[in-house]
C-alpha positions, 0 to 999 in steps of 0.5 A: 680486843682489850688493849693494855698499853705497854709504854709505862715501863722502866725498861724504856730509857725515857721512862726510867729517867722520868722515874728517877727524876720523879718527872710526873708530867712525862708519866701523865702525858704518856698515860694519856697518850696511850688512852687516847690511842685506844688503850683500855688499860695501862701496864705499869712496870718500874723496870730492872734498874729501880733501886727502890721498886716498891716506892717507885711503883707506888709513885708511878701508880699514884701519878697515873691516878691523877689523870686517869681511872683506867685499869692498871696492870701491875707488872712485877715479880715481887708479891709484896710490891704487887699487893701494895700496887693493887691497894693503890690502883683499886679494883679491876686491876690486873696482876701481871703476872703469875707462872703456872707452878703451884707455889706461884698460883698459891700466892697470886690466885688468892691475892687476885680474889682478895682485891677483885683483880684480874689475873694474867697467868703465863704458860711458864713453869720451872722447866721453862716455856713449852714449845708445843701445844700439848705442853702449853695446854697442860699448864693451862689445865693446872692454872684453871684447876688452881682457880677452881680450887680457890673459887676464883672467877674464871672469867677474870682469868687471862691466860698468856700462852707466851709468844717467843721471838719469831727469829729464834722460836718460829715454831712457837708462833703456830703453837700459840695460835693453836693454844688460843683456839683450844683455851676456848674449849676447856671450861665454861666460862672459858678463861680469856686469852692474852699476849705480850705481843711485842715479844714476837718481833723482839730482835727482828728488823721489821718489828711493826710489820711482824707485830701487826701481822701476828695480831691479826692472826691471833685475833682470828684465832680468838685472842681477847687481849694484848699488851702492846704499843698503842702508839703504833698507829699501823698496828692499831689500824690492823687490829681495828680492821681485823675486828671489822672483818671478823664481824666484831665491829660495824662497818662504815666508811670512817670505821677507823675514826669511829672506833677511836672515838668510841 
């Protein structure tokens, strides 16, 4: 599975403090820790408390680029910050993210094409998050149609069916798994699937257990990617083992160590 590390986010107190103090050593170390733990890419979010989100985003990306060339997922709701972030981060970055409404897609699909970026699209509209499979798939269809309209490469599209906390929307967890399966059938090539995994356990008592259990279920349903905490070793072990059992990795007695070295 393609892993996007979630830890460089201003919602976390230590990251927020590091941004305010321009503590580049902390950010660099956090970036490297996530890469060493198995992240293929890094999410970058300045957080809601930023008083100058444009400058903070530019500083974060520039700081990370001093220690790694890993793809970055620029996580912001503001198009102008997204575009500036993409300019610094370089090709193969991620736009994180767009909603499924046409006014959002008309901004972010051309932007993704212009900067040769991957696009994360959420099954969210002005009406909110659909709770059932049919409602989610209707938004999936609209996202794909917009990408075709702009001649955007569908293989660079990542659709997020939006997992909600299991303690408040338990039925949504099953619908998301169904959507992951159905997305594989809607086009050729199909878009990829992605989840903000930590959302499923938000507000619950056993967060790591719920995260890793749902990750295994989602992988078995065909999930391609997730934004998650790579520093949760038990979560990463569960993902590696699930891929082994699904035939995506070769077995050896030291398969966990071998995967991490890879």
